[in-house]
VEXFI-152772 format. One record per residue (C-alpha): x, y, z; residue number from 1; residue in three letters. Coordinates in Angstrom, 1 decimal, m for minus. Each point is the difference from the previous one (the first is absolute). Layout:
<recs>
REC,X,Y,Z,NUM,ALA
...
</recs>
This chain:
<recs>
REC,m144.3,m30.3,187.8,1,UNK
REC,3.0,1.2,m1.9,2,UNK
REC,1.3,m2.5,m2.6,3,UNK
REC,3.8,m0.4,0.8,4,UNK
REC,0.7,m2.8,m2.4,5,UNK
REC,1.8,0.5,m3.3,6,UNK
REC,m2.4,m0.5,m2.9,7,UNK
REC,0.5,m0.4,m3.7,8,UNK
REC,m2.6,m0.1,m2.8,9,UNK
REC,0.7,m1.8,m3.3,10,UNK
REC,m2.4,1.6,m2.4,11,UNK
REC,1.1,m1.8,m3.3,12,UNK
REC,0.4,m3.6,m0.9,13,UNK
REC,3.4,m1.1,1.2,14,UNK
REC,1.8,m3.3,0.6,15,UNK
REC,m1.1,m1.5,3.3,16,UNK
REC,3.6,0.0,1.2,17,UNK
REC,m0.3,3.8,0.6,18,UNK
REC,m2.7,m0.5,2.6,19,UNK
REC,1.8,m2.9,1.5,20,UNK
REC,3.1,2.2,0.5,21,UNK
REC,m2.0,2.7,1.7,22,UNK
REC,m1.6,m2.5,2.4,23,UNK
REC,3.3,m1.7,0.7,24,UNK
REC,1.4,3.3,1.1,25,UNK
REC,m2.9,0.7,2.4,26,UNK
REC,m1.9,2.4,m2.3,27,UNK
REC,m3.8,m0.1,m0.3,28,UNK
REC,m0.8,m0.2,m3.7,29,UNK
REC,m3.3,0.2,m2.0,30,UNK
REC,m0.2,m1.1,m3.6,31,UNK
REC,m2.8,2.0,m1.8,32,UNK
REC,0.7,0.2,m3.7,33,UNK
REC,m2.6,1.8,m2.3,34,UNK
REC,m1.0,2.8,2.4,35,UNK
REC,m1.5,3.1,m1.6,36,UNK
REC,1.6,3.3,0.8,37,UNK
REC,m2.8,0.9,2.4,38,UNK
REC,0.3,m3.4,1.8,39,UNK
REC,3.8,0.5,0.3,40,UNK
REC,m0.4,3.5,1.3,41,UNK
REC,m2.5,m1.2,2.6,42,UNK
REC,2.3,m2.6,1.6,43,UNK
REC,3.6,1.3,m0.7,44,UNK
REC,0.1,1.8,3.3,45,UNK
REC,0.2,m3.4,1.7,46,UNK
REC,3.4,m0.9,m1.5,47,UNK
REC,3.6,0.9,0.4,48,UNK
REC,1.0,m1.4,m3.3,49,UNK
REC,m1.6,m0.5,m3.5,50,UNK
REC,1.4,m2.6,m2.3,51,UNK
REC,m1.0,0.4,m3.7,52,UNK
REC,0.7,m1.0,m3.5,53,UNK
REC,m1.2,2.0,m3.0,54,UNK
REC,m3.8,m0.1,0.5,55,UNK
REC,m0.3,2.1,3.1,56,UNK
REC,0.2,3.7,m0.5,57,UNK
REC,1.5,1.7,3.0,58,UNK
REC,m1.3,3.5,m0.5,59,UNK
REC,0.1,3.2,2.1,60,UNK
REC,m3.5,m0.8,1.2,61,UNK
REC,1.0,m3.5,1.2,62,UNK
REC,3.1,1.4,1.8,63,UNK
REC,m2.0,2.8,1.6,64,UNK
REC,m2.5,m2.5,1.3,65,UNK
REC,2.6,m1.4,2.5,66,UNK
REC,2.1,1.5,2.8,67,UNK
REC,1.4,m3.5,0.7,68,UNK
REC,1.5,m1.1,m3.3,69,UNK
REC,3.8,m0.1,0.1,70,UNK
REC,1.1,m1.9,m3.1,71,UNK
REC,m1.3,m1.0,m3.5,72,UNK
REC,1.8,m2.9,m1.5,73,UNK
REC,m0.3,m0.6,m3.8,74,UNK
REC,0.8,m3.6,m1.0,75,UNK
REC,1.6,0.9,m3.3,76,UNK
REC,2.0,2.9,m1.4,77,UNK
REC,m2.4,2.6,m1.3,78,UNK
REC,m1.7,2.3,2.5,79,UNK
REC,m2.1,1.9,m2.5,80,UNK
REC,m3.1,m1.0,2.0,81,UNK
REC,1.3,1.7,3.2,82,UNK
REC,m0.2,3.8,0.5,83,UNK
REC,3.7,0.4,1.2,84,UNK
REC,m0.3,3.7,0.8,85,UNK
REC,m3.1,m0.5,2.1,86,UNK
REC,1.5,m3.0,1.8,87,UNK
REC,3.1,2.0,0.8,88,UNK
REC,m2.0,2.9,1.3,89,UNK
REC,m1.8,m2.4,2.2,90,UNK
REC,3.2,m1.5,1.2,91,UNK
REC,m0.7,m3.4,m1.5,92,UNK
REC,2.9,m2.0,m1.3,93,UNK
REC,m0.5,m1.4,m3.5,94,UNK
REC,2.0,m3.1,m0.9,95,UNK
REC,0.3,m2.1,m3.1,96,UNK
REC,1.8,m3.3,m0.9,97,UNK
REC,2.3,0.9,m2.9,98,UNK
REC,1.9,m3.3,0.0,99,UNK
REC,m2.7,m2.6,0.4,100,UNK
REC,m1.1,0.0,m3.7,101,UNK
REC,3.1,1.4,m1.7,102,UNK
REC,1.0,m3.2,m1.7,103,UNK
REC,m3.5,m0.8,m1.0,104,UNK
REC,m0.5,3.4,m1.7,105,UNK
REC,3.4,m0.1,m1.6,106,UNK
REC,m0.7,m3.5,m1.5,107,UNK
REC,m3.3,1.3,m1.3,108,UNK
REC,1.7,2.8,m1.8,109,UNK
REC,2.5,m2.5,m1.6,110,UNK
REC,m2.9,m2.3,m1.0,111,UNK
REC,m1.8,2.9,m1.7,112,UNK
REC,3.2,1.0,m1.8,113,UNK
REC,0.2,m3.6,m1.4,114,UNK
REC,m3.7,0.1,m0.9,115,UNK
REC,0.6,3.2,m2.0,116,UNK
REC,3.1,m1.3,m1.6,117,UNK
REC,m1.7,m3.2,m1.3,118,UNK
REC,m3.6,1.2,m0.3,119,UNK
REC,m1.1,m2.8,2.3,120,UNK
REC,m3.6,1.1,0.7,121,UNK
REC,m0.9,0.5,m3.6,122,UNK
REC,1.8,m3.2,m1.1,123,UNK
REC,m1.9,m1.9,2.7,124,UNK
REC,m3.4,1.4,m1.0,125,UNK
REC,0.7,m0.7,m3.7,126,UNK
REC,1.1,m3.6,0.6,127,UNK
REC,m2.9,m0.8,2.3,128,UNK
REC,m2.4,1.4,m2.7,129,UNK
REC,1.2,m2.8,m2.3,130,UNK
REC,2.3,2.1,m2.0,131,UNK
REC,3.7,m0.8,m0.7,132,UNK
REC,1.5,3.5,m0.7,133,UNK
REC,3.6,m0.9,0.4,134,UNK
REC,1.2,2.8,m2.3,135,UNK
REC,m2.2,2.6,1.6,136,UNK
REC,1.7,0.0,3.3,137,UNK
REC,3.6,1.1,m0.6,138,UNK
REC,1.6,0.8,3.3,139,UNK
REC,3.2,1.6,1.2,140,UNK
REC,2.8,m1.3,2.2,141,UNK
REC,0.7,1.8,3.3,142,UNK
REC,3.7,m1.1,0.0,143,UNK
REC,2.2,2.9,m1.0,144,UNK
REC,m2.8,2.5,0.2,145,UNK
REC,0.0,3.1,2.2,146,UNK
REC,m2.4,0.1,3.0,147,UNK
REC,m0.8,3.5,1.1,148,UNK
REC,m0.7,0.0,3.7,149,UNK
REC,m2.0,3.0,1.4,150,UNK
REC,0.6,m0.4,3.7,151,UNK
REC,2.7,m2.2,1.4,152,UNK
REC,m1.1,m0.5,3.6,153,UNK
REC,m0.9,m3.2,1.7,154,UNK
REC,m2.2,m1.6,m2.8,155,UNK
REC,1.9,1.8,m2.8,156,UNK
REC,3.3,m1.4,1.2,157,UNK
REC,m1.4,m3.6,0.0,158,UNK
REC,m1.3,0.5,m3.6,159,UNK
REC,3.5,1.3,m0.9,160,UNK
REC,1.7,m3.1,1.4,161,UNK
REC,m2.4,m2.3,m1.9,162,UNK
REC,0.6,2.0,m3.2,163,UNK
REC,3.7,m0.1,0.4,164,UNK
REC,m0.3,m3.8,0.4,165,UNK
REC,m1.9,0.0,m3.4,166,UNK
REC,3.0,1.7,m1.6,167,UNK
REC,m1.8,3.3,m0.4,168,UNK
REC,1.6,3.3,0.2,169,UNK
REC,m1.7,2.1,2.8,170,UNK
REC,m0.1,3.8,0.1,171,UNK
REC,m1.7,1.5,3.0,172,UNK
REC,m1.4,3.4,0.7,173,UNK
REC,m0.4,0.7,3.7,174,UNK
REC,1.2,3.2,1.7,175,UNK
REC,0.7,m1.9,3.2,176,UNK
REC,2.1,m2.7,m1.6,177,UNK
REC,3.7,0.5,0.9,178,UNK
REC,2.8,m0.9,m2.3,179,UNK
REC,1.2,m2.6,2.5,180,UNK
REC,m3.3,m1.7,0.1,181,UNK
REC,m0.3,0.0,m3.8,182,UNK
REC,3.4,m1.6,m0.2,183,UNK
REC,m1.0,m2.6,2.5,184,UNK
REC,m3.1,m0.8,m2.0,185,UNK
REC,1.9,m0.1,m3.3,186,UNK
REC,m2.1,2.7,m1.6,187,UNK
REC,0.5,3.4,m1.5,188,UNK
REC,m1.4,3.2,1.6,189,UNK
REC,m1.4,2.3,m2.7,190,UNK
REC,m2.3,3.0,m0.2,191,UNK
REC,m3.6,m0.4,m1.1,192,UNK
REC,0.4,1.3,m3.5,193,UNK
REC,2.9,m2.4,m0.7,194,UNK
REC,m2.0,m2.9,1.4,195,UNK
REC,m3.0,0.8,m2.3,196,UNK
REC,2.3,0.2,m3.0,197,UNK
REC,1.9,m3.2,0.6,198,UNK
REC,m2.4,m2.5,1.6,199,UNK
REC,m1.5,m2.9,m1.9,200,UNK
REC,m2.1,m0.8,3.0,201,UNK
REC,m1.1,2.4,2.8,202,UNK
REC,m1.3,m1.1,3.4,203,UNK
REC,m1.1,2.3,2.7,204,UNK
REC,0.6,m0.5,3.8,205,UNK
REC,m0.5,3.3,1.7,206,UNK
REC,m2.7,1.3,2.4,207,UNK
REC,m2.7,2.4,m1.3,208,UNK
REC,1.0,3.5,1.1,209,UNK
REC,m0.4,3.5,m1.4,210,UNK
REC,3.4,m0.5,m1.6,211,UNK
REC,m0.8,m3.4,m1.6,212,UNK
REC,m3.6,0.5,m1.0,213,UNK
REC,m0.2,m0.5,m3.8,214,UNK
REC,3.8,m0.5,m0.2,215,UNK
REC,m0.8,m1.7,m3.3,216,UNK
REC,m2.0,2.9,m1.3,217,UNK
REC,m0.9,0.5,m3.7,218,UNK
REC,3.2,2.1,m0.3,219,UNK
REC,2.2,m2.6,1.6,220,UNK
REC,m1.6,m2.9,m2.0,221,UNK
REC,0.9,1.9,m3.1,222,UNK
REC,3.7,m0.1,1.1,223,UNK
REC,0.0,m3.8,0.2,224,UNK
REC,1.7,m2.2,m2.5,225,UNK
REC,m2.3,m1.2,m2.7,226,UNK
REC,m1.2,m3.5,0.8,227,UNK
REC,0.5,0.3,3.7,228,UNK
REC,m2.0,m2.3,2.3,229,UNK
REC,m1.3,1.4,3.4,230,UNK
REC,m0.8,m1.8,3.2,231,UNK
REC,m1.6,1.6,3.1,232,UNK
REC,m0.5,m2.1,3.2,233,UNK
REC,0.5,3.0,2.3,234,UNK
REC,m2.8,2.5,0.3,235,UNK
REC,m2.8,1.3,m2.2,236,UNK
REC,0.5,3.6,m1.1,237,UNK
REC,3.7,m0.4,m1.0,238,UNK
REC,m1.0,m0.2,m3.6,239,UNK
REC,m2.4,2.2,m2.1,240,UNK
REC,m2.3,m2.8,m1.0,241,UNK
REC,m1.6,1.9,m2.9,242,UNK
REC,3.4,0.9,m1.4,243,UNK
REC,1.1,m3.6,0.3,244,UNK
REC,m3.0,m1.1,m2.0,245,UNK
REC,0.9,2.4,m2.7,246,UNK
REC,3.6,m1.2,0.0,247,UNK
REC,m1.1,m3.6,m0.3,248,UNK
REC,m2.4,0.8,m2.8,249,UNK
REC,2.7,1.9,m2.0,250,UNK
REC,2.4,m2.9,0.5,251,UNK
REC,2.6,2.2,1.7,252,UNK
REC,m0.4,m2.1,3.2,253,UNK
REC,0.0,m3.7,m1.0,254,UNK
REC,m1.6,m1.3,3.1,255,UNK
REC,m1.1,0.9,3.5,256,UNK
REC,m0.9,m2.0,3.1,257,UNK
REC,m1.7,1.6,3.0,258,UNK
REC,m0.8,m1.6,3.3,259,UNK
REC,m1.1,3.3,1.5,260,UNK
REC,m2.3,2.8,m1.3,261,UNK
REC,m0.9,3.6,0.6,262,UNK
REC,m3.4,m1.1,1.3,263,UNK
REC,m0.5,m3.4,1.7,264,UNK
REC,m1.8,m2.3,m0.3,265,UNK
REC,0.6,0.7,m3.7,266,UNK
REC,m3.3,m0.7,m1.8,267,UNK
REC,0.1,2.5,m2.9,268,UNK
REC,3.6,0.8,m0.8,269,UNK
REC,0.6,1.5,m3.4,270,UNK
REC,2.9,m2.5,m0.5,271,UNK
REC,m2.3,m3.0,0.0,272,UNK
REC,m0.1,m1.7,m3.4,273,UNK
REC,3.0,1.8,m1.3,274,UNK
REC,2.3,m2.3,m2.1,275,UNK
REC,3.2,m0.6,1.9,276,UNK
REC,m1.5,0.7,3.4,277,UNK
REC,0.1,m2.5,2.9,278,UNK
REC,m1.8,0.6,3.3,279,UNK
REC,m0.2,m1.7,3.4,280,UNK
REC,m2.2,1.0,2.9,281,UNK
REC,2.6,1.3,2.5,282,UNK
REC,1.6,m3.4,0.5,283,UNK
REC,3.5,1.2,0.9,284,UNK
REC,m0.3,m1.2,3.6,285,UNK
REC,m2.4,m2.9,m0.7,286,UNK
REC,1.9,m3.1,0.9,287,UNK
REC,m0.7,m2.2,3.0,288,UNK
REC,3.5,0.6,1.3,289,UNK
REC,m0.3,3.8,m0.2,290,UNK
REC,m3.4,0.0,1.7,291,UNK
REC,1.4,m1.9,2.9,292,UNK
REC,3.1,2.0,0.2,293,UNK
REC,m1.7,3.4,0.1,294,UNK
REC,m2.5,m1.2,2.5,295,UNK
REC,2.7,m1.3,2.4,296,UNK
REC,2.1,3.1,m0.5,297,UNK
REC,m2.8,2.5,0.7,298,UNK
REC,m1.1,m1.9,3.1,299,UNK
REC,3.6,m0.2,1.4,300,UNK
REC,0.6,3.7,m0.7,301,UNK
REC,m3.2,1.2,1.6,302,UNK
REC,0.5,m2.3,3.0,303,UNK
REC,3.6,1.3,0.5,304,UNK
REC,m1.3,3.6,m0.1,305,UNK
REC,m3.0,m0.5,2.3,306,UNK
REC,1.8,m2.1,2.6,307,UNK
REC,3.6,1.1,m0.2,308,UNK
REC,0.1,3.3,m1.8,309,UNK
REC,1.9,m1.3,m3.0,310,UNK
REC,m0.6,1.8,m3.3,311,UNK
REC,0.7,m1.8,m3.3,312,UNK
REC,m0.7,1.1,m3.5,313,UNK
REC,m2.0,3.0,1.1,314,UNK
REC,m1.0,2.5,m2.6,315,UNK
REC,m0.2,3.0,2.4,316,UNK
REC,2.4,m0.8,2.9,317,UNK
REC,3.7,m0.9,0.3,318,UNK
REC,0.7,m3.7,0.4,319,UNK
REC,0.7,m1.4,3.5,320,UNK
REC,0.5,m3.7,0.3,321,UNK
REC,m1.5,m2.1,2.7,322,UNK
REC,3.6,m0.8,1.2,323,UNK
REC,0.9,3.7,0.1,324,UNK
REC,m3.2,1.1,1.8,325,UNK
REC,0.8,m1.2,3.5,326,UNK
REC,3.4,1.7,0.0,327,UNK
REC,m1.3,3.2,m1.6,328,UNK
REC,m3.1,0.3,2.2,329,UNK
REC,1.7,1.8,3.0,330,UNK
REC,1.8,2.3,m2.4,331,UNK
REC,m3.3,0.8,m1.8,332,UNK
REC,m1.6,0.7,3.4,333,UNK
REC,2.8,2.3,0.9,334,UNK
REC,m0.1,1.8,m3.4,335,UNK
REC,m3.8,0.5,0.3,336,UNK
REC,0.4,1.5,3.5,337,UNK
REC,2.7,2.4,m1.3,338,UNK
REC,m2.2,1.0,m2.9,339,UNK
REC,m2.9,0.6,2.4,340,UNK
REC,2.2,2.1,2.3,341,UNK
REC,1.2,2.2,m2.9,342,UNK
REC,m3.5,0.4,m1.4,343,UNK
REC,m1.6,1.0,3.3,344,UNK
REC,2.7,2.4,1.1,345,UNK
REC,0.9,1.6,m3.3,346,UNK
REC,m3.4,m0.3,m1.6,347,UNK
REC,m0.8,1.6,m3.3,348,UNK
REC,3.4,1.5,m0.3,349,UNK
REC,1.7,m3.1,m1.4,350,UNK
REC,1.3,0.5,m3.5,351,UNK
REC,2.4,m3.0,m0.4,352,UNK
REC,0.9,m3.1,1.8,353,UNK
REC,3.4,m1.8,0.2,354,UNK
REC,m0.1,m3.5,1.4,355,UNK
REC,3.4,m1.1,1.2,356,UNK
REC,1.2,m3.4,1.3,357,UNK
REC,3.4,m1.0,1.4,358,UNK
REC,1.6,m2.9,1.8,359,UNK
REC,m2.1,m3.2,m0.1,360,UNK
REC,m3.0,1.8,m1.5,361,UNK
REC,2.1,0.8,m3.1,362,UNK
REC,0.2,m3.8,m0.8,363,UNK
REC,m3.8,m0.3,m0.3,364,UNK
REC,m2.5,0.5,m2.7,365,UNK
REC,m0.6,3.8,0.3,366,UNK
REC,m3.2,0.4,m1.9,367,UNK
REC,m2.3,m1.3,2.8,368,UNK
REC,1.8,2.2,2.5,369,UNK
REC,m0.6,3.1,m2.2,370,UNK
REC,m3.6,m1.1,m0.6,371,UNK
REC,m0.5,m0.2,3.8,372,UNK
REC,1.4,3.5,0.5,373,UNK
REC,m2.4,1.4,m2.6,374,UNK
REC,m2.9,m1.9,1.5,375,UNK
REC,0.7,1.6,3.4,376,UNK
REC,0.6,3.5,m1.5,377,UNK
REC,m3.0,0.0,m2.3,378,UNK
REC,m2.2,m1.3,2.8,379,UNK
REC,0.2,3.5,1.4,380,UNK
REC,m1.8,1.5,m3.0,381,UNK
REC,m2.4,m2.8,m1.0,382,UNK
REC,m1.9,m2.8,1.6,383,UNK
REC,0.2,m3.6,m1.3,384,UNK
REC,3.6,0.3,m0.9,385,UNK
REC,2.3,m3.0,m0.4,386,UNK
REC,3.2,m1.1,m1.9,387,UNK
REC,m2.0,m0.5,m3.2,388,UNK
REC,m1.5,3.5,m0.4,389,UNK
REC,2.5,2.1,2.0,390,UNK
REC,2.4,0.4,m2.9,391,UNK
REC,m2.8,1.2,m2.2,392,UNK
REC,m1.2,2.5,2.6,393,UNK
REC,3.5,1.2,0.4,394,UNK
REC,0.4,0.5,m3.7,395,UNK
REC,m3.3,1.9,m0.2,396,UNK
REC,1.3,2.4,2.7,397,UNK
REC,3.2,0.5,m2.1,398,UNK
REC,2.4,m1.4,2.6,399,UNK
REC,3.5,m0.8,m1.3,400,UNK
REC,1.2,m3.3,1.3,401,UNK
REC,3.5,m1.4,0.3,402,UNK
REC,1.3,m3.2,1.3,403,UNK
REC,3.5,0.0,1.4,404,UNK
REC,2.0,m3.0,1.1,405,UNK
REC,3.2,0.4,2.1,406,UNK
REC,2.6,m2.7,0.3,407,UNK
REC,1.3,1.5,3.2,408,UNK
REC,m0.9,m1.0,3.5,409,UNK
REC,m0.3,2.8,2.4,410,UNK
REC,m0.9,0.2,3.7,411,UNK
REC,m2.7,m2.6,m0.5,412,UNK
REC,0.2,m3.5,m1.5,413,UNK
REC,m3.0,0.9,m2.2,414,UNK
REC,m1.7,3.3,m0.7,415,UNK
REC,m2.9,1.4,m2.0,416,UNK
REC,m0.2,3.8,m0.5,417,UNK
REC,m2.7,2.1,m1.6,418,UNK
REC,1.1,3.5,m1.1,419,UNK
REC,m2.9,2.2,m1.0,420,UNK
REC,0.7,3.1,m2.1,421,UNK
REC,m2.0,3.0,1.1,422,UNK
REC,0.0,3.8,m0.6,423,UNK
REC,1.7,0.4,3.3,424,UNK
REC,2.7,m2.5,m0.9,425,UNK
REC,0.5,m3.8,0.5,426,UNK
REC,m1.8,m1.7,2.9,427,UNK
REC,1.7,m3.3,0.7,428,UNK
REC,m1.0,m2.9,2.3,429,UNK
REC,1.9,m3.2,0.7,430,UNK
REC,m0.9,m3.3,1.4,431,UNK
REC,1.5,m3.4,0.7,432,UNK
REC,m1.1,m3.5,1.2,433,UNK
REC,0.9,m1.2,3.5,434,UNK
REC,0.6,m3.7,0.0,435,UNK
REC,m0.7,0.1,m3.8,436,UNK
REC,m3.8,0.2,0.7,437,UNK
REC,m0.9,2.9,2.2,438,UNK
REC,m0.3,3.4,m1.8,439,UNK
REC,1.5,3.0,1.7,440,UNK
REC,0.4,3.7,m0.9,441,UNK
REC,3.6,1.1,0.7,442,UNK
REC,0.1,3.5,m1.5,443,UNK
REC,m2.6,2.6,m0.9,444,UNK
REC,1.0,3.1,m1.9,445,UNK
REC,3.6,m0.4,1.0,446,UNK
REC,m0.8,m0.4,3.7,447,UNK
REC,0.9,m3.4,1.5,448,UNK
REC,m2.9,m1.5,1.8,449,UNK
REC,m0.9,m3.7,0.6,450,UNK
REC,m3.7,m0.8,m0.1,451,UNK
REC,m2.5,m2.6,m0.9,452,UNK
REC,m2.5,1.4,m2.5,453,UNK
REC,m3.2,m1.7,1.2,454,UNK
REC,m3.6,1.0,0.9,455,UNK
REC,m0.8,3.6,0.9,456,UNK
REC,2.9,2.3,0.5,457,UNK
REC,0.7,3.7,0.3,458,UNK
REC,2.9,1.7,m1.8,459,UNK
REC,1.2,3.1,1.7,460,UNK
REC,2.8,2.4,m0.9,461,UNK
REC,1.1,2.4,2.8,462,UNK
REC,2.9,2.0,1.2,463,UNK
REC,2.2,m2.0,2.4,464,UNK
REC,m0.8,1.7,3.3,465,UNK
REC,m0.5,m1.2,3.5,466,UNK
REC,m3.6,m0.6,1.1,467,UNK
REC,m1.4,m1.1,m3.4,468,UNK
REC,m0.4,m3.6,0.8,469,UNK
REC,m1.8,0.8,3.2,470,UNK
REC,m2.4,2.3,m1.7,471,UNK
REC,m0.7,m2.5,m2.7,472,UNK
REC,m0.7,m2.8,2.5,473,UNK
REC,m2.3,2.3,2.1,474,UNK
REC,m2.0,1.1,m3.1,475,UNK
REC,m0.5,m3.6,m1.2,476,UNK
REC,m0.9,m1.1,3.5,477,UNK
REC,m2.6,2.8,0.3,478,UNK
REC,m1.6,m1.4,m3.2,479,UNK
REC,0.0,m3.6,1.4,480,UNK
REC,2.5,m1.1,m2.7,481,UNK
REC,2.4,m2.7,1.1,482,UNK
REC,3.5,m0.1,m1.3,483,UNK
REC,1.2,m3.4,m1.3,484,UNK
REC,3.5,0.9,m1.1,485,UNK
REC,2.0,3.2,m0.1,486,UNK
REC,2.9,0.5,m2.4,487,UNK
REC,2.2,3.1,m0.1,488,UNK
REC,2.7,1.4,m2.3,489,UNK
REC,1.7,3.4,m0.5,490,UNK
REC,2.1,1.7,m2.6,491,UNK
REC,2.2,1.6,2.6,492,UNK
REC,m0.2,1.2,3.6,493,UNK
REC,m2.4,2.8,0.3,494,UNK
REC,m0.9,m0.4,m3.7,495,UNK
REC,m2.8,m1.7,m1.8,496,UNK
REC,m1.4,m3.2,1.6,497,UNK
REC,m2.6,m2.6,m1.0,498,UNK
REC,m2.2,m2.2,2.0,499,UNK
REC,m1.9,m3.1,m1.2,500,UNK
REC,m2.6,m0.9,2.5,501,UNK
REC,m2.1,m3.1,m0.3,502,UNK
REC,m3.3,0.3,1.8,503,UNK
REC,m2.9,m2.3,0.8,504,UNK
REC,m2.8,2.5,m0.6,505,UNK
REC,m1.1,2.1,m2.9,506,UNK
REC,1.5,3.4,m0.7,507,UNK
REC,m2.8,2.5,m0.3,508,UNK
REC,0.3,3.2,m1.9,509,UNK
REC,m0.4,1.9,3.3,510,UNK
REC,2.9,m1.9,1.6,511,UNK
REC,2.2,0.6,m3.1,512,UNK
REC,m0.7,3.7,0.1,513,UNK
REC,0.8,0.2,3.7,514,UNK
REC,3.3,m1.8,m0.6,515,UNK
REC,0.9,2.5,m2.6,516,UNK
REC,m0.4,2.8,2.5,517,UNK
REC,2.5,m1.5,2.5,518,UNK
REC,3.2,2.1,0.4,519,UNK
REC,2.7,m0.9,m2.6,520,UNK
REC,m2.3,m2.2,m2.1,521,UNK
REC,0.6,0.6,m3.8,522,UNK
REC,m2.1,m2.8,m1.5,523,UNK
REC,m2.5,m2.7,1.0,524,UNK
REC,m1.2,m2.7,m2.3,525,UNK
REC,m2.2,m2.9,1.1,526,UNK
REC,1.1,m3.2,m1.7,527,UNK
REC,m1.7,m3.4,m0.7,528,UNK
REC,1.8,m3.2,m1.0,529,UNK
</recs>
């Protein structure tokens, strides 16, 4: 018996409120923390969603073990433990919860900055050892000092606001930081070299990418101001740990506090035991409030996706709120059908795709509409295509993509058009919604024709001559193929005409060849929607 229920597996320890939310939404949920990779691979095919924290490694092998999995939800920010490329190729949405532990992580960075400024761990250890080394622990004030912020996104901006409240000057390096946002935060946008030269404290709040790996390299550490103090609560790998140890030993760097490491769990880090070094075991998100927040957030996001089609905080797919989803769903159905039509009729000849919207469609979130077009189009060339992996497949094929939004309202209240560039010139199809919910084709390759795109159909191009419809009907009848609907259009009287015929029975290659031999027939393409 086929399992038709929606099922989610929670494979890491998570606040019980996550499972409660899934169950309240009618989703079957199993909580099985501590599974080995082999155990997870064995059962993952039974689930539509996988909720994780940092312990579970979602590898290509895990993803390949399931044809059912639709979404992986990471309760937290970092998705280093998920193979994003493999998930995308499999059409699996990967979500994280970037806001649930933002304040907690920002506060930890501020706490480590104070610990460095006043040498708190060393002073505590000394005092508890029965010493009273008041003169040994000469700290520095943070007031009036310059904080160099590498990364001014969600967490970085919270750190910046706290630092401004402490009367610090904040200089930020972030290529995505706009001048307007910097002004709003009360900080100064600078390049990396200027930040390194000016900062009394440096804190990192950027993801680990090819561009940010070892952003504090040996070379960049040498550019820092002598006596700088460095905090990293972001990701391991942003700092060259061996170079940092040398800088601490030489006294160039006065102190460093790391909550994250190149290799975790960090059991044998070269920095351990170095004077001026403070370490914590990846505690950035470790508060009771944060654990609850990220658990609730990931459960709500995954439920919205599995039940309503809403997409929030996805790493590999445009966002689509649960509120937007019902309104966009008929447009996405129309867009996917138009993409399928172009893909099946034009085939391998597509070189570029323009997705155009006008009227009511132009007021909507366009990204899901474009994604649906690509899903329909790329489904012609590859199986197991959806809105997650279709853009990647399109890019691999070298397709140029443009989105065009028109303010005008034409013959229809709402319109979606797909214009495919081919060697023979543009091939354009247009569709609308009847009653704001029923998809209809209204034009194909500049020929007006109204048709539902559903089930099995035959696309036929012929010269507009008497007798064709009779010959077509006779041929289909001889092959016991029943006509469901019949839609006609022509470019001009006696010129090129098209027929879109919905049928109840399969179109065999033999029937297709016979139709091509009918007088006046120029093209025959079996379609499936």
